[in-house]
BAMIFI-539429 format. One record per atom (N, C-alpha, C, O): x, y, z. Coordinates in steps of 0.02 Angstrom, whole numbers, padded with zeros to 5 digits, always signed. Layout:
XYZ
...
***
This chain:
+09433+03977-00066
+09392+04036-00080
+09323+04030-00049
+09297+04077-00019
+09292+03970-00057
+09225+03960-00029
+09227+03964+00047
+09180+03990+00078
+09282+03938+00078
+09288+03942+00151
+09292+04014+00173
+09260+04033+00222
+09331+04055+00138
+09337+04126+00155
+09270+04162+00149
+09253+04203+00191
+09233+04145+00096
+09167+04176+00087
+09120+04156+00143
+09080+04197+00166
+09123+04093+00164
+09080+04069+00218
+09096+04105+00283
+09051+04123+00321
+09161+04114+00296
+09182+04150+00356
+09158+04222+00354
+09135+04249+00405
+09164+04254+00295
+09141+04323+00288
+09066+04328+00301
+09043+04374+00335
+09028+04282+00272
+08955+04283+00281
+08938+04273+00355
+08893+04307+00381
+08974+04228+00389
+08962+04218+00460
+08979+04281+00499
+08943+04300+00545
+09034+04313+00480
+09055+04375+00513
+09001+04429+00506
+08982+04461+00555
+08977+04438+00445
+08925+04488+00433
+08860+04469+00470
+08825+04512+00496
+08845+04404+00472
+08784+04382+00504
+08785+04395+00579
+08736+04419+00608
+08842+04381+00611
+08849+04394+00683
+08841+04469+00698
+08807+04488+00746
+08872+04510+00656
+08866+04583+00666
+08794+04605+00655
+08769+04648+00692
+08762+04577+00604
+08693+04596+00590
+08645+04577+00645
+08599+04614+00661
+08656+04517+00675
+08613+04495+00730
+08621+04541+00790
+08573+04558+00824
+08684+04560+00805
+08697+04605+00862
+08664+04673+00852
+08631+04698+00897
+08673+04702+00793
+08642+04767+00779
+08566+04761+00778
+08530+04803+00805
+08542+04707+00746
+08470+04697+00741
+08437+04686+00809
+08378+04702+00818
+08474+04657+00856
+08446+04648+00923
+08429+04714+00955
+08378+04721+00989
+08472+04764+00945
+08458+04831+00971
+08395+04859+00939
+08352+04886+00974
+08390+04853+00873
+08330+04878+00839
+08267+04843+00863
+08214+04873+00870
+08274+04778+00877
+08217+04740+00902
+08194+04764+00970
+08134+04769+00982
+08241+04779+01015
+08223+04805+01081
+08187+04871+01075
+08136+04883+01108
+08212+04915+01031
+08180+04980+01022
+08110+04970+00992
+08063+05004+01012
+08104+04923+00946
+08039+04910+00915
+07989+04884+00966
+07930+04903+00963
+08011+04842+01012
+07966+04818+01065
+07941+04876+01107
+07883+04878+01126
+07986+04924+01121
+07965+04984+01158
+07911+05022+01121
+07862+05043+01152
+07918+05030+01055
+07866+05061+01015
+07800+05023+01022
+07747+05052+01032
+07804+04956+01018
+07744+04915+01017
+07708+04915+01084
+07646+04913+01086
+07746+04917+01138
+07713+04917+01204
+07668+04978+01212
+07611+04973+01234
+07695+05037+01194
+07654+05098+01199
+07599+05099+01147
+07544+05122+01161
+07613+05073+01087
+07562+05072+01035
+07503+05027+01056
+07445+05045+01046
+07519+04970+01086
+07466+04925+01109
+07423+04957+01163
+07362+04947+01166
+07456+04995+01207
+07420+05024+01264
+07380+05086+01244
+07326+05099+01273
+07404+05125+01197
+07373+05190+01182
+07355+05200+01109
+07315+05245+01093
+07382+05159+01064
+07372+05171+00993
+07416+05226+00966
+07406+05249+00910
+07465+05248+01005
+07508+05305+00987
+07578+05280+00969
+07604+05234+01001
+07608+05310+00918
+07678+05298+00902
+07719+05347+00942
+07714+05408+00932
+07760+05322+00987
+07800+05366+01032
+07866+05383+00999
+07914+05344+01002
+07870+05441+00968
+07930+05460+00932
+07986+05486+00978
+08038+05508+00954
+07976+05483+01043
+08030+05497+01090
+08066+05433+01112
+08109+05436+01156
+08049+05376+01082
+08079+05313+01102
+08155+05313+01092
+08192+05285+01132
+08178+05343+01038
+08250+05346+01025
+08287+05385+01078
+08345+05371+01093
+08254+05435+01108
+08287+05475+01160
+08297+05434+01223
+08344+05446+01261
+08253+05385+01235
+08263+05340+01293
+08328+05300+01285
+08363+05288+01334
+08343+05280+01223
+08405+05244+01210
+08465+05289+01226
+08512+05267+01259
+08462+05350+01202
+08517+05397+01213
+08526+05411+01287
+08582+05410+01313
+08471+05424+01322
+08476+05438+01394
+08503+05378+01432
+08543+05387+01479
+08482+05318+01414
+08508+05259+01447
+08583+05253+01439
+08619+05239+01488
+08608+05265+01378
+08680+05261+01367
+08718+05316+01402
+08770+05303+01432
+08693+05378+01400
+08729+05434+01431
+08727+05430+01507
+08777+05447+01540
+08672+05407+01536
+08670+05399+01608
+08718+05345+01631
+08751+05352+01683
+08724+05291+01592
+08772+05238+01609
+08843+05264+01604
+08885+05248+01646
+08857+05304+01553
+08923+05334+01545
+08939+05378+01605
+08994+05374+01634
+08892+05420+01625
+08903+05463+01683
+08914+05422+01746
+08958+05438+01787
+08876+05369+01754
+08881+05328+01814
+08948+05292+01818
+08978+05288+01872
+08973+05267+01762
+09035+05229+01762
+09096+05275+01759
+09141+05268+01800
+09097+05321+01712
+09157+05361+01700
+09166+05417+01751
+09223+05435+01767
+09112+05446+01775
+09117+05503+01821
+09105+05484+01893
+09144+05504+01937
+09053+05446+01906
+09036+05428+01975
+09072+05365+01999
+09071+05351+02059
+09103+05328+01954
+09141+05270+01974
+09099+05209+01991
+09123+05164+02025
+09037+05207+01968
+08995+05149+01981
+09020+05088+01942
+09052+05095+01890
+09005+05029+01968
+09018+04968+01929
+08968+04965+01872
+08916+04998+01874
+08983+04926+01821
+08939+04922+01763
+08870+04893+01782
+08820+04921+01759
+08865+04840+01823
+08798+04817+01842
+08757+04870+01879
+08697+04877+01866
+08790+04908+01924
+08754+04960+01960
+08733+05016+01912
+08677+05041+01916
+08778+05034+01866
+08761+05086+01817
+08703+05064+01773
+08661+05104+01754
+08702+04999+01757
+08648+04971+01717
+08581+04979+01752
+08532+05002+01722
+08579+04962+01816
+08518+04968+01855
+08497+05041+01862
+08438+05057+01856
+08546+05084+01876
+08531+05156+01884
+08501+05184+01820
+08451+05221+01822
+08531+05167+01763
+08505+05192+01698
+08434+05168+01686
+08391+05207+01665
+08421+05104+01700
+08353+05078+01690
+08303+05113+01734
+08248+05131+01712
+08321+05123+01797
+08274+05154+01844
+08260+05226+01826
+08203+05248+01825
+08314+05264+01812
+08305+05336+01797
+08267+05347+01732
+08222+05389+01729
+08284+05309+01681
+08249+05318+01617
+08177+05293+01623
+08132+05322+01593
+08166+05239+01662
+08098+05217+01674
+08056+05270+01709
+07998+05280+01692
+08086+05304+01757
+08051+05359+01792
+08036+05416+01743
+07983+05447+01746
+08085+05430+01698
+08073+05482+01648
+08014+05464+01604
+07972+05507+01588
+08010+05401+01583
+07953+05379+01543
+07888+05386+01580
+07837+05407+01551
+07888+05369+01644
+07829+05376+01686
+07808+05450+01691
+07749+05465+01684
+07856+05494+01701
+07841+05566+01707
+07815+05594+01642
+07771+05638+01642
+07841+05569+01586
+07816+05593+01521
+07741+05577+01514
+07702+05619+01492
+07722+05517+01534
+07651+05499+01531
+07610+05542+01578
+07556+05566+01559
+07634+05552+01639
+07597+05590+01690
+07592+05664+01671
+07539+05694+01679
+07647+05694+01646
+07650+05766+01637
+07634+05789+01566
+07613+05846+01555
+07643+05744+01517
+07635+05765+01447
+07577+05731+01411
+07545+05761+01368
+07564+05668+01427
+07512+05631+01392
+07445+05636+01428
+07394+05653+01397
+07445+05622+01493
+07382+05622+01531
+07346+05689+01530
+07285+05690+01523
+07381+05747+01536
+07344+05811+01540
+07311+05833+01475
+07271+05880+01476
+07325+05800+01419
+07297+05822+01355
+07221+05811+01356
+07197+05756+01368
+07184+05863+01342
+07111+05861+01343
+07085+05836+01275
+07108+05859+01223
+07038+05790+01277
+07008+05762+01217
+07061+05743+01166
+07061+05767+01110
+07107+05699+01185
+07164+05684+01141
+07144+05645+01079
+07100+05601+01082
+07175+05661+01024
+07170+05621+00964
+07239+05589+00953
+07289+05609+00983
+07241+05539+00910
+07304+05504+00897
+07356+05553+00870
+07414+05552+00890
+07334+05597+00824
+07381+05645+00795
+07408+05693+00848
+07467+05708+00849
+07364+05715+00892
+07386+05760+00946
+07438+05728+00990
+07488+05758+01007
+07425+05665+01010
+07472+05630+01053
+07538+05616+01019
+07591+05619+01050
+07536+05601+00954
+07598+05591+00917
+07639+05656+00916
+07700+05655+00924
+07605+05712+00905
+07640+05777+00906
+07670+05791+00975
+07724+05820+00980
+07634+05770+01027
+07661+05778+01095
+07726+05738+01103
+07774+05763+01131
+07726+05676+01078
+07788+05636+01084
+07845+05665+01044
+07903+05660+01064
+07830+05696+00987
+07883+05730+00949
+07911+05788+00988
+07971+05799+00990
+07866+05827+01020
+07889+05883+01061
+07931+05858+01120
+07981+05889+01137
+07910+05803+01151
+07948+05774+01206
+08017+05753+01181
+08067+05763+01216
+08021+05724+01122
+08085+05704+01093
+08132+05763+01086
+08191+05758+01102
+08105+05819+01062
+08146+05879+01054
+08171+05905+01121
+08228+05926+01128
+08126+05904+01171
+08145+05928+01238
+08199+05883+01268
+08248+05908+01297
+08190+05817+01262
+08240+05770+01290
+08307+05777+01254
+08359+05774+01286
+08305+05787+01189
+08366+05797+01151
+08403+05860+01174
+08463+05859+01184
+08365+05915+01181
+08395+05977+01205
+08423+05971+01276
+08475+05999+01291
+08386+05935+01318
+08409+05925+01387
+08474+05884+01389
+08519+05898+01428
+08478+05833+01346
+08539+05792+01343
+08598+05833+01319
+08653+05826+01344
+08586+05876+01270
+08640+05920+01245
+08663+05968+01300
+08723+05981+01307
+08615+05994+01339
+08632+06041+01393
+08674+06007+01447
+08720+06036+01474
+08656+05945+01463
+08690+05910+01518
+08756+05878+01497
+08805+05880+01535
+08758+05849+01437
+08818+05812+01417
+08858+05847+01361
+08913+05826+01345
+08830+05899+01332
+08866+05932+01278
+08858+05895+01212
+08819+05848+01207
+08897+05916+01162
+08891+05887+01095
+08943+05833+01081
+08942+05803+01027
+08988+05820+01128
+09040+05770+01117
+09012+05699+01124
+08968+05687+01164
+09038+05652+01084
+09019+05582+01093
+09053+05552+01154
+09109+05571+01171
+09019+05504+01186
+09046+05472+01246
+09050+05397+01235
+09006+05367+01205
+09103+05368+01262
+09112+05296+01260
+09112+05267+01330
+09117+05303+01379
+09105+05202+01334
+09105+05166+01397
+09142+05101+01387
+09137+05070+01334
+09178+05078+01438
+09215+05016+01431
+09168+04957+01421
+09113+04957+01449
+09189+04908+01382
+09147+04849+01371
+09135+04811+01436
+09173+04818+01484
+09082+04772+01437
+09063+04736+01497
+09115+04684+01518
+09126+04672+01577
+09148+04653+01468
+09196+04599+01484
+09257+04600+01439
+09278+04548+01414
+09286+04659+01429
+09349+04663+01392
+09341+04672+01318
+09286+04668+01290
+09399+04683+01285
+09401+04697+01213
+09430+04640+01172
+09435+04647+01111
+09448+04585+01203
+09480+04530+01166
+09428+04495+01123
+09379+04468+01149
+09437+04496+01056
+09387+04465+01013
+09385+04389+01021
+09436+04357+01037
+09327+04361+01009
+09317+04289+01013
+09313+04260+00942
+09288+04292+00896
+09338+04200+00935
+09338+04166+00870
+09281+04115+00868
+09278+04070+00910
+09237+04123+00819
+09181+04076+00811
+09183+04050+00739
+09163+04085+00693
+09206+03989+00731
+09211+03957+00665
+09248+04000+00614
+09230+04003+00555
+09301+04032+00638
+09342+04074+00594
+09322+04147+00593
+09362+04189+00574
+09262+04162+00613
+09240+04232+00617
+09255+04259+00687
+09256+04222+00736
+09267+04324+00691
+09282+04355+00755
+09223+04399+00776
+09191+04432+00735
+09211+04400+00840
+09157+04441+00867
+09180+04469+00934
+09212+04435+00974
+09164+04532+00946
+09182+04563+01009
+09136+04537+01065
+09077+04525+01054
+09163+04529+01125
+09121+04505+01181
+09059+04549+01192
+09007+04524+01211
+09066+04614+01180
+09009+04658+01192
+08950+04642+01146
+08892+04650+01165
+08966+04619+01085
+08912+04599+01039
+08874+04539+01066
+08813+04534+01058
+08910+04494+01099
+08877+04437+01130
+08834+04460+01189
+08780+04432+01201
+08857+04510+01225
+08816+04539+01278
+08751+04568+01250
+08698+04560+01279
+08757+04601+01193
+08698+04630+01161
+08647+04575+01144
+08588+04581+01161
+08672+04522+01112
+08627+04468+01091
+08599+04432+01153
+08539+04418+01156
+08642+04418+01202
+08620+04382+01261
+08570+04421+01302
+08520+04393+01324
+08583+04486+01313
+08537+04527+01352
+08470+04536+01315
+08418+04539+01347
+08473+04540+01249
+08411+04545+01211
+08369+04482+01220
+08309+04485+01232
+08403+04424+01215
+08367+04360+01224
+08337+04356+01294
+08279+04337+01302
+08377+04374+01345
+08352+04372+01414
+08293+04420+01424
+08245+04404+01458
+08298+04480+01394
+08245+04529+01400
+08180+04504+01369
+08126+04513+01396
+08186+04472+01310
+08127+04445+01277
+08095+04390+01320
+08034+04388+01326
+08136+04346+01349
+08109+04293+01391
+08074+04323+01452
+08019+04302+01470
+08106+04371+01485
+08076+04402+01544
+08012+04439+01526
+07963+04437+01565
+08011+04473+01469
+07950+04507+01448
+07894+04458+01435
+07836+04470+01452
+07911+04401+01404
+07861+04349+01391
+07830+04325+01457
+07770+04320+01463
+07874+04311+01505
+07849+04289+01570
+07808+04343+01604
+07757+04329+01636
+07831+04406+01597
+07795+04462+01629
+07725+04468+01601
+07677+04475+01639
+07717+04465+01535
+07652+04475+01504
+07607+04413+01510
+07546+04419+01510
+07637+04355+01516
+07597+04293+01519
+07581+04271+01590
+07530+04239+01601
+07625+04286+01638
+07620+04256+01704
+07601+04305+01760
+07575+04283+01811
+07614+04370+01753
+07602+04416+01807
+07535+04452+01798
+07510+04459+01742
+07506+04473+01854
+07442+04508+01851
+07448+04575+01814
+07404+04593+01775
+07503+04612+01827
+07512+04676+01794
+07520+04666+01719
+07490+04702+01679
+07560+04616+01699
+07569+04603+01628
+07504+04584+01594
+07490+04608+01539
+07464+04542+01627
+07399+04523+01599
+07352+04582+01595
+07312+04588+01548
+07357+04627+01645
+07314+04687+01644
+07333+04733+01586
+07289+04761+01553
+07399+04740+01574
+07421+04781+01518
+07396+04751+01452
+07373+04788+01408
+07400+04685+01446
+07376+04652+01385
+07300+04662+01377
+07276+04672+01322
+07264+04659+01433
+07191+04669+01430
+07175+04739+01407
+07129+04750+01367
+07213+04788+01432
+07202+04858+01412
+07218+04868+01338
+07186+04907+01304
+07269+04831+01315
+07287+04836+01244
+07233+04806+01200
+07218+04833+01147
+07203+04751+01222
+07151+04719+01181
+07086+04759+01181
+07057+04769+01128
+07064+04781+01240
+07001+04818+01244
+07000+04859+01308
+06980+04834+01360
+07021+04922+01305
+07026+04963+01366
+06959+04974+01400
+06956+04978+01462
+06905+04979+01361
+06839+04990+01392
+06818+04930+01434
+06796+04938+01491
+06826+04870+01406
+06808+04810+01443
+06854+04800+01503
+06831+04780+01557
+06919+04815+01494
+06966+04809+01549
+06946+04855+01606
+06951+04836+01665
+06924+04916+01589
+06903+04963+01641
+06842+04938+01678
+06837+04946+01739
+06794+04907+01642
+06735+04880+01674
+06751+04822+01720
+06713+04807+01767
+06807+04788+01706
+06827+04731+01748
+06868+04754+01809
+06892+04712+01847
+06875+04820+01818
+06909+04846+01877
+06982+04861+01867
+07017+04878+01915
+07007+04856+01806
+07077+04872+01792
+07085+04947+01784
+07046+04979+01748
+07134+04976+01818
+07148+05047+01811
+07186+05058+01746
+07247+05049+01744
+07150+05078+01694
+07180+05084+01628
+07234+05138+01627
+07287+05128+01596
+07223+05194+01660
+07273+05248+01661
+07338+05224+01694
+07392+05241+01672
+07331+05185+01746
+07391+05159+01780
+07429+05111+01735
+07490+05110+01734
+07392+05071+01696
+07425+05024+01650
+07460+05061+01594
+07513+05040+01571
+07430+05116+01571
+07464+05156+01520
+07528+05187+01548
+07579+05188+01515
+07524+05210+01610
+07584+05237+01643
+07638+05184+01648
+07697+05197+01636
+07619+05123+01667
+07667+05068+01671
+07697+05052+01603
+07755+05035+01597
+07656+05058+01551
+07680+05044+01483
+07735+05094+01463
+07785+05074+01433
+07725+05157+01480
+07776+05208+01464
+07840+05195+01502
+07895+05201+01475
+07834+05177+01566
+07893+05162+01606
+07930+05101+01579
+07992+05102+01575
+07893+05049+01561
+07924+04989+01535
+07957+05001+01468
+08012+04976+01454
+07923+05039+01425
+07951+05056+01360
+08016+05096+01367
+08064+05084+01331
+08016+05144+01413
+08075+05184+01424
+08133+05141+01450
+08190+05151+01430
+08118+05094+01495
+08169+05050+01522
+08199+05006+01467
+08259+04993+01467
+08158+04983+01421
+08183+04944+01365
+08231+04985+01322
+08283+04961+01299
+08212+05049+01311
+08257+05093+01274
+08323+05101+01310
+08376+05104+01279
+08320+05106+01377
+08381+05114+01417
+08426+05053+01411
+08487+05059+01407
+08396+04993+01411
+08435+04932+01403
+08473+04934+01337
+08533+04920+01335
+08439+04952+01284
+08472+04957+01219
+08528+05008+01221
+08582+04996+01193
+08517+05065+01253
+08568+05117+01256
+08629+05096+01295
+08686+05110+01274
+08619+05062+01351
+08676+05041+01393
+08719+04989+01357
+08781+04995+01357
+08688+04939+01325
+08727+04886+01295
+08760+04906+01230
+08811+04877+01210
+08732+04956+01195
+08761+04976+01131
+08816+05029+01138
+08857+05036+01093
+08816+05065+01193
+08865+05119+01201
+08937+05096+01199
+08978+05130+01169
+08956+05039+01229
+09026+05017+01222
+09045+04998+01151
+09105+04995+01135
+08997+04986+01107
+09012+04968+01038
+09016+05030+00994
+09064+05039+00956
+08965+05073+00999
+08964+05135+00961
+08957+05193+01011
+08915+05189+01056
+08995+05244+01002
+08992+05301+01049
+08922+05330+01051
+08886+05330+01002
+08904+05355+01110
+08838+05385+01119
+08844+05460+01122
+08888+05487+01155
+08799+05495+01089
+08795+05567+01091
+08723+05590+01089
+08678+05552+01074
+08714+05653+01105
+08646+05679+01120
+08598+05674+01061
+08537+05669+01072
+08622+05675+00999
+08577+05682+00941
+08567+05616+00903
+08545+05618+00846
+08581+05560+00934
+08573+05496+00899
+08503+05467+00906
+08487+05417+00875
+08461+05499+00946
+08395+05472+00959
+08352+05465+00897
+08315+05416+00890
+08355+05514+00852
+08313+05512+00792
+08328+05451+00750
+08282+05418+00725
+08393+05435+00741
+08411+05377+00700
+08391+05312+00735
+08368+05266+00702
+08401+05309+00801
+08378+05250+00838
+08303+05241+00830
+08279+05185+00819
+08266+05296+00835
+08193+05292+00829
+08174+05269+00759
+08128+05229+00751
+08208+05295+00708
+08193+05275+00639
+08203+05200+00629
+08160+05166+00601
+08261+05175+00653
+08275+05103+00644
+08226+05061+00684
+08201+05010+00659
+08212+05081+00746
+08165+05043+00787
+08095+05045+00758
+08060+04994+00758
+08074+05103+00733
+08007+05108+00704
+08002+05067+00640
+07951+05036+00627
+08056+05067+00600
+08057+05026+00540
+08050+04952+00557
+08013+04915+00524
+08085+04930+00610
+08078+04860+00632
+08008+04846+00657
+07981+04792+00646
+07978+04895+00692
+07911+04887+00717
+07861+04881+00660
+07816+04839+00662
+07870+04922+00608
+07825+04919+00550
+07836+04853+00512
+07788+04821+00491
+07899+04833+00504
+07914+04771+00468
+07885+04711+00505
+07859+04665+00474
+07889+04712+00572
+07863+04657+00611
+07788+04659+00622
+07758+04610+00644
+07758+04716+00607
+07687+04725+00619
+07676+04763+00683
+07691+04737+00737
+07651+04824+00678
+07642+04865+00738
+07601+04829+00790
+07545+04806+00777
+07628+04824+00850
+07595+04790+00904
+07616+04718+00913
+07599+04686+00963
+07654+04691+00864
+07675+04621+00868
+07740+04616+00908
+07791+04643+00888
+07736+04582+00965
+07793+04576+01011
+07849+04537+00979
+07905+04562+00974
+07836+04476+00957
+07888+04433+00929
+07908+04456+00859
+07966+04448+00839
+07860+04483+00823
+07877+04509+00757
+07928+04564+00760
+07970+04570+00715
+07927+04604+00813
+07975+04659+00821
+08046+04633+00826
+08091+04660+00794
+08057+04580+00865
+08124+04552+00872
+08147+04520+00806
+08204+04532+00785
+08104+04480+00775
+08122+04449+00711
+08138+04502+00659
+08188+04497+00624
+08096+04552+00655
+08106+04605+00606
+08168+04646+00621
+08204+04666+00575
+08181+04660+00686
+08241+04697+00704
+08304+04662+00682
+08349+04693+00655
+08307+04596+00695
+08366+04557+00674
+08372+04555+00598
+08426+04561+00570
+08314+04547+00565
+08315+04547+00492
+08340+04614+00464
+08378+04616+00417
+08317+04668+00495
+08338+04734+00473
+08413+04744+00485
+08448+04772+00443
+08438+04719+00542
+08510+04724+00555
+08550+04685+00504
+08602+04709+00481
+08527+04626+00486
+08563+04585+00436
+08563+04620+00368
+08615+04623+00334
+08505+04647+00348
+08502+04682+00284
+08548+04742+00284
+08582+04756+00234
+08550+04778+00339
+08593+04837+00344
+08666+04819+00337
+08703+04851+00300
+08688+04767+00374
+08759+04747+00372
+08778+04722+00303
+08831+04740+00277
+08736+04681+00272
+08753+04655+00206
+08750+04709+00152
+08786+04705+00102
+08708+04759+00161
+08707+04815+00113
+08771+04855+00118
+08797+04879+00067
+08798+04862+00179
+08863+04896+00187
+08918+04855+00155
+08962+04883+00122
+08915+04789+00163
+08968+04746+00138
+08969+04741+00062
+09022+04739+00031
+08910+04739+00032
+08906+04723-00039
+08883+04782-00083
+08888+04778-00144
+08858+04835-00052
+08837+04892-00092
+08879+04953-00074
+08927+04969-00109
+08861+04987-00020
+08899+05046+00002
+08877+05066+00072
+08819+05060+00089
+08925+05089+00112
+08908+05111+00179
+08865+05174+00178
+08831+05189+00227
+08865+05210+00122
+08825+05270+00116
+08751+05257+00118
+08711+05302+00132
+08731+05195+00103
+08660+05178+00102
+08637+05145+00166
+08579+05125+00172
+08682+05140+00216
+08666+05103+00277
+08604+05130+00312
+08559+05091+00329
+08601+05195+00323
+08544+05224+00359
+08482+05230+00315
+08426+05234+00341
+08492+05229+00249
+08434+05234+00205
+08396+05169+00200
+08337+05168+00183
+08430+05113+00215
+08398+05048+00209
+08335+05043+00251
+08283+05020+00228
+08339+05065+00314
+08282+05061+00359
+08222+05099+00331
+08166+05074+00333
+08234+05159+00307
+08179+05200+00280
+08149+05169+00218
+08088+05168+00210
+08192+05142+00174
+08167+05111+00112
+08124+05050+00129
+08070+05042+00100
+08148+05009+00175
+08110+04949+00193
+08043+04969+00224
+07991+04939+00208
+08044+05018+00268
+07983+05040+00301
+07932+05064+00249
+07873+05047+00253
+07954+05104+00201
+07909+05129+00149
+07881+05073+00106
+07822+05073+00090
+07924+05025+00088
+07901+04969+00048
+07848+04928+00085
+07798+04907+00055
+07859+04917+00150
+07811+04879+00189
+07745+04918+00195
+07691+04888+00189
+07749+04983+00207
+07688+05023+00213
+07649+05024+00148
+07587+05023+00149
+07684+05025+00092
+07650+05026+00027
+07621+04957+00010
+07566+04952-00018
+07658+04904+00027
+07639+04838+00004
+07599+04797+00055
+07555+04759+00036
+07616+04805+00120
+07583+04764+00171
+07583+04804+00236
+07629+04799+00276
+07532+04844+00246
+07531+04892+00301
+07532+04858+00370
+07552+04889+00419
+07511+04794+00374
+07511+04759+00438
+07579+04728+00455
+07588+04699+00508
+07627+04735+00408
+07693+04708+00421
+07699+04636+00400
+07649+04601+00393
+07760+04613+00390
+07772+04545+00368
+07752+04494+00421
+07725+04441+00405
+07765+04512+00485
+07750+04466+00540
+07691+04490+00582
+07687+04475+00641
+07647+04526+00552
+07593+04557+00589
+07545+04508+00623
+07509+04527+00668
+07546+04446+00600
+07500+04397+00629
+07527+04365+00693
+07492+04327+00726
+07590+04379+00710
+07620+04349+00770
+07603+04394+00828
+07628+04449+00833
+07560+04371+00873
+07535+04413+00927
+07579+04407+00988
+07616+04358+00995
+07576+04458+01035
+07616+04455+01095
+07596+04397+01139
+07625+04387+01192
***
């Protein structure tokens, strides 16, 4: 009996880590834009949807290989993020945080409507990256695509760390996040760094969308729920905290899976909102808010 329970816990844990990795990627996207502008980008969930749907179109309709579809989705969604900053954020005169947040909500609605117009209301699936044969890990089974989710999340975090710590652009974005006025005086083009932040955030959303689509079908109206889960992970990890976002995302995924297993699947989507509210009421800086990028 104890062996069976251990296997079940491992099974739930693997699923929770895979789901939580997606939430962590979305949360990092929130944090990148928040650090650069102080704005919560509520269109972040739509980047996930667009990434998944563009990959579906590339593979199922255009016949692209999965690696090529992955690159295409990242590039196109990154360009969309860049255009949003250029066309919707930059032109706002005397912007306030509330005004910019309302702009991102409007952008989310526009992107959602555009996705419905282009792909319709049907859900779309995509073949897994490396087959459907489940793998056995200490008695628990996991689909190969879940390992792709975890592995790509880990690789993305490592690459982002190197980007922000080792490259001039990454250091410039960090400087703008810490003090945009001083960064501007040092010759850094703050507006260009903000534009890069939107493109990078959108690309992160696309990564999450591409890797999760083979596991759960993608459809035009899933952006709001992705945004909610990612924002909850961002709040739990501490807004602006790079590593806190990943830790919190995985923690949120684990809590969600175990709540389904031991309470009810009906509460699955409510868990993120409840946790977010509890954190905002009890510790507004988040549990991991002291972990800096």
